[in-house]
N, C-alpha and C positions, 0 to 999 in steps of 0.2 A: 821276588826273592826265590832262590832255588830251594826246592824241598830238601831238608837235611838228610832224609832217609832215601832219597832217590838213587844214590849210588849203589844201594843194596837191592834195589828192586828191578824187575824186568823192564826193559825199555820197549815201548810199543810204537809201531809205525802208524802215523796218522795222515789221512788224506782230507783236505779241506775243500769243500765244494760250495761256492757262493758266487753269485754274479757281481757282488760288490767287492771291488779290489780293496776298499777300505776295511771291510769286515774281515776279509782274508788276511790282511796285513796285521790287524789287531789280534786275531786269533793266533797267528804265527808268533807274534811277539809274546803273548801270554804263555803259550806252550813251549817256546824256545827257552824260556827262563826256567824251565823244569826239565832236568835231564832224563826224566822218565819217558819223555815224549820225543819222537823224532818225526819231523815233518817230511813225509816221504813223497808227497805230491799234492797238487792243487788243480782245480778246475773251475771254470766260470759258468758252466752249464752242464746239464745232465748227460748230454751226449759225450762231451769230453771226459766227464767223470767216469763213464763206463770204460772208456779206453785206458784212462789213467789207472783205474783199479786193476785192470788186467796186467798192466805193466809193473806196478809197484807192490801188488799184493799186500795192502795195508791190514793192520789188525783192527783199525777203527776208521770209519768215514763219518765226518760231520757234514751233513747234507742239508742245504737250504731247500725249501719247497718251491717257492715261486722263482723260476729262472727261465731265461729264453732258450730257444732251440728244443730243449726237453726238460720238463719239470722234475722235481726231486722224487715224486711218487713213481713216475714211469722209469726214472733211472734206477730207483731202488729195486723195482721188479726185475729189470734187466741184470743188474749187478748180482742179485741173489740167484739168478740162473747161471750167469757166466763166470762170476768171480766172487762167490759168497763170502761175506765177512760181517762184522758187527757194524750196523749203521745206526747213527743217532740223527734224528730229524731236527733241524734248527728252524723253529717256527715263530712267526709273529702272531699277534691276536687275530689278524685278518685271515691267516691261513691255518689257524689251529684246528678247525673242523676237518681239514684235509689230512691232518697228521694220522688220524686213525685209518685212513686208506693206506698210508705208509706202513702202519703196523700190520695190516692185513697183507701187505706186500712183502713183509719180512723184516722191517726195521725193528730194532730192539727197544728203542726208547725215543721219546720226544722231549726236547728241552726248549723252553721259551727263549727266544732271542732277546737278550737284554740290551740296554744302552751300554755297549761295551766301552764307550769313551768316558763314562762317569760312574761305573759300578765300583764298589768298595773292594779292597784287598780280600776281605772276608768272603765276599761273593766269588771272587776269582779262585780262591782256595777250594771252596765247596764245588765250584764248577769243574775244576781240574780233578778233584777226587772222584766226582761222579763219572767223568769220562774215563779216568784210569780204571775204575772198578769194572767198567764194561770192556774196555779194550784189552786189559791185561789178561782176561780169560779167553779172549779171542774166540768167542763162541758164536756160531750161527745157531740160533735156536730152531732146531729142526725136531719135530715131534717124532719119536721113534715109531716104527711100524707097530700097528696095534697087536698087542699080545693078550692072550686070555688072562683075565684078572685072577690072581690067586684067591682061594676061598676066603671071604672076609669073615671076621668075627661077627657075632650078633650082639647088638646093644640091648641092654636091659632098660629100654625106655619106649614108651608109646608116644612120647611127644618130644622128640629131639630138636635141637637147634644147631644149625651149621654156622660156623664162624670162620671167615677167610681173611687172612692178612697178606698183603703183598706190597712191593715197592718197585725198584728198578727192574724193568723187563716184565712187570706185572700185568699190563693190560692183556697181552696175548696169553699169558699163563692163566689168568682168571677166566678168560673166555674159554680156554680149553677145559678147565675144571667144570664150569657151568654147563657146557655142552654135554659133558659126561654125566652130570647129575640129571639132566633132562627136565622137561617142562612140568612133569607131574610129581616131582619130589615131595613127599609128605613131611616137609619141614621148612621153617623159614630160614633164610640165608642172610647173614649180616656180613658186610664186606667193608673193611678199611683198606683203602688203596692210597699210598702216597702218590700224589699227582699234582703238578703245577696247576694253580688256580685257572690259568688261561685254558687249560684242556678239560677241566673238571665238568664244565656244563655240556661238553660234547661226549663225555665218557659214558653216561647212563643211556642216552639214545643209541650210541653205537653198540654197547653191550646187549641192549634189548633187541636191536635189529639183527645182530649176528648170532644170538643164542636162542631167540624166541621166548625168553623168560620175561616175566613182568619185573621191571627194574626201575627203582626210583631212589632219590635221596631220602634217608630216614628223617622223620620229623619228631620233635620232642613229644613224648606221651603216646606215640602211635602204637597200636596193637599189631603185632606181627602176624602175618598170614602165611600159611604153608605155600610153598612154591614161589614165593615173592622174594626178590633180592633187594635188600635195603643197603644203600651205600652211604658211608659217612660223608656228610657234606663238607665243603672246604671250611677250614678254620674251626671246626668243631670236633671234639672227641665224641665218639658214639659208644654208649655202653648199653647194657641190657639188664633188665630186672624182671621179676615175676610177680604176678598178682592174680590170685584165684585161678591158677593154672595157665594164665595167658602170659606171653612174653611181651614186654613193653620196652620200646626204645627210649633212651634218655640221651639228650645232647647237653654238652657243657663246653665252656671256654676256659677251663681250668688250665694251669700252666702247661707249656709244651712238655712232651716226654721224648727224650732223645732228640731234642730241638725240633720236634714235629707236632703238629696238630692239624688233622687227626693223627693219632698214633694207634698202633695195634695193641700195645700192652694194656691200655685202659679197657678196651673192649674185652680182651681175654680175661683180665683180672676181675671184671664185673661178672662175667659168666662163671668164673671159678667160685665167686662169693655167692651169687644168687641162683645159679642153675646146677653147677657141679656136674655129676655123672651124666646128665642128659645132654651135655655139650659134645659136639664133634668139632675140633678146631683144625684148620688147615693153614700151614705157614708156607708161603711160596717165595720165590726169588726176591732178592733185595739186598742192598748194602747196609751195613750196620748190624745192630742186634735187637731192633724193635721186634717184639713178639716172643723173644726167648724166655724172659722171665714169666710172661703170661702163660706160655706153654707149660712151664714147669708147675706153675700154680694149678693149672687145669688138670694136668696129669695126676697131681697129688690128691685131687678131689675125686678121682675115679673117672674123669672125662677121658675121651680118646683123642689123641693128637697125632696129626700126620704132617711130616715135613717133606718138602720136595727134595729129591736126591740131587746131588751135585751134577750128575750127567746131563740133566735137562735145565738146570738153573742158568739164567743169563748172568746173575751175580749170586754167588753162594753164601753171602754174609749172614743173612737173617736165619735161614734154615740151619746153617752150620753152628751158629751160636746156640740155637735151641737144642740141637742134638748134643753139643758139648756140655750143656747145662743138665742133661738128662731129661729134657722135656719132651722127647719124641716117643710116642707109643709105637710108631711105625714110620719108616722112610720109604717113599715110593717115587718112581719117575712120574713126570707130569701127566702123561697120557693115561695113567692107571688110577689117578686119585679120584676123579669124579665117579667112575664106574664102581670103584671099591666102596666109596661112601654110600652110593645108591643101593648097592647090594647089602651093605650093613643095615641100612634102614628098612628096606623092603623085605629082606629075608626073615625078619621077625614075624611077618604076617603069613608066612607060608606054612 
């Protein structure tokens, strides 16, 4: 069924790249039923995808990974050099671990390839919204040239905790922030990232390898250590409490929030309740409004909240909602966030 609001929204040009003619046909049928999408081109391998991208200049490319002639990872690298645009990698469980190579190559997001012949209409609607949120911004996530970070405020805490929330476009954004924080940051880092279960088990090793930080899924009752990144595990909300000056991770399977589990808001809300002004919260790219209410709660307790600016967001939904709610202490481009927070924390000891 055609989206009722599609006539008032920008139409985006889509290129479909998959060696399966059946998959391409099903994708075309799904997207052709929504006037927000225009199928601008298709290709059956990575080499043809590069040439087609140059010809049609799409807003969004849906790219399979395993293909003959040239795979999706190598094609992504070439397209980002020759005809940069937003690329979503379409992956199976067998190729999921390679998706992060595609993120390193410049892809915005990865989506698990479902059984397109039997998925529900609800799935298709969510699938299209996810694609549209990326393609409509038509952004190549390029990190701006390094600038000198503005003088950060000092925090009134000797034991801060850093909280990060991210969704669509988040893997690369999180990686950038963690690199900015550095290996010896004197604070624990709690991360809630919306990510398909298929990719979750490959996420923490990739982050650890590319940032040099100690990274693991949080476990219930675990005591947080400085310089360690704790990632919310699939299907669990991760919250934080405090006991005798130590920060403790708590996991639960309570109701989904914003149709998500894990969600950012439970983590932020727990920090507002249990930690308050010792918290530094960072809300990065993502569709929807998860994290917006939590940012406002944190800011109201005296915590410091940073939202990623529109110029570097793959999808501006989550930071925008937090800013509009009055939940942002500061708005910064992605490449400045990690350094800013590091200086906030380390400058108190100077």
